[in-house]
C-alpha positions as CSV (number, residue, x, y, z in Angstrom):
1,M,10.1,30.1,-11.1
2,E,9.7,33.3,-13.1
3,E,6.3,33.7,-14.8
4,K,6.6,34.0,-18.6
5,Q,5.1,37.0,-20.5
6,N,2.3,36.4,-23.0
7,F,3.0,39.7,-24.9
8,L,6.0,41.8,-25.5
9,N,6.0,45.6,-26.0
10,E,7.4,46.9,-29.3
11,Q,11.0,47.3,-28.0
12,E,11.0,43.9,-26.4
13,H,9.6,42.3,-29.5
14,A,12.3,44.0,-31.7
15,A,15.0,42.6,-29.4
16,Y,13.4,39.2,-29.3
17,M,13.2,39.1,-33.1
18,G,16.8,40.2,-33.4
19,D,17.9,37.2,-31.3
20,F,15.5,34.9,-33.0
21,S,16.8,35.9,-36.5
22,E,20.3,35.1,-35.4
23,V,19.2,31.6,-34.3
24,V,17.3,31.0,-37.6
25,N,20.3,32.1,-39.7
26,G,22.7,30.0,-37.7
27,V,20.5,26.9,-38.2
28,I,20.3,27.5,-41.9
29,E,24.1,27.9,-42.1
30,K,24.7,24.7,-40.2
31,V,22.2,22.6,-42.2
32,I,23.7,23.9,-45.4
33,A,27.3,23.1,-44.2
34,I,26.2,19.6,-43.3
35,A,24.6,19.2,-46.7
36,D,27.7,20.4,-48.4
37,K,29.9,18.2,-46.3
38,H,27.9,15.1,-47.3
39,N,27.2,16.1,-50.9
40,V,23.4,16.3,-50.2
41,D,21.1,18.7,-52.0
42,R,20.7,21.8,-49.8
43,D,17.0,22.1,-50.3
44,N,16.5,18.4,-49.5
45,A,18.6,18.9,-46.3
46,M,16.5,21.9,-45.2
47,Q,13.3,19.9,-45.9
48,H,14.6,17.0,-43.9
49,F,15.6,19.3,-41.0
50,S,12.2,20.9,-41.1
51,T,10.3,17.6,-41.0
52,I,12.4,16.3,-38.1
53,F,12.1,19.6,-36.1
54,S,8.4,19.8,-36.8
55,A,7.8,16.3,-35.5
56,M,9.8,17.1,-32.4
57,V,7.7,20.2,-31.7
58,Q,4.4,18.3,-32.2
59,I,5.2,15.5,-29.8
60,S,7.4,17.2,-27.2
61,T,7.4,20.0,-24.7
62,F,10.4,22.2,-24.1
63,E,9.2,23.9,-21.0
64,H,11.9,22.4,-18.8
65,Y,14.5,21.6,-21.5
66,G,18.1,22.0,-20.3
67,E,17.1,22.3,-16.7
68,G,18.7,19.0,-15.7
69,G,16.9,16.6,-13.4
70,E,15.7,13.1,-14.3
């Protein structure tokens, strides 16, 4: 398995942040769309998402997420 980098150079960091920003914006758009669909306050929906995602990050590892297996 490929070893992960601990640090990115300036160009790699800029590319990473560009990709990361797209993900964040996409999540925000989707959470807002769900809130609107169900007539839920957008800020409350974002807070709910944040709480759930934070809990997942605190209790889970994503090192092998999506790799299949058992």
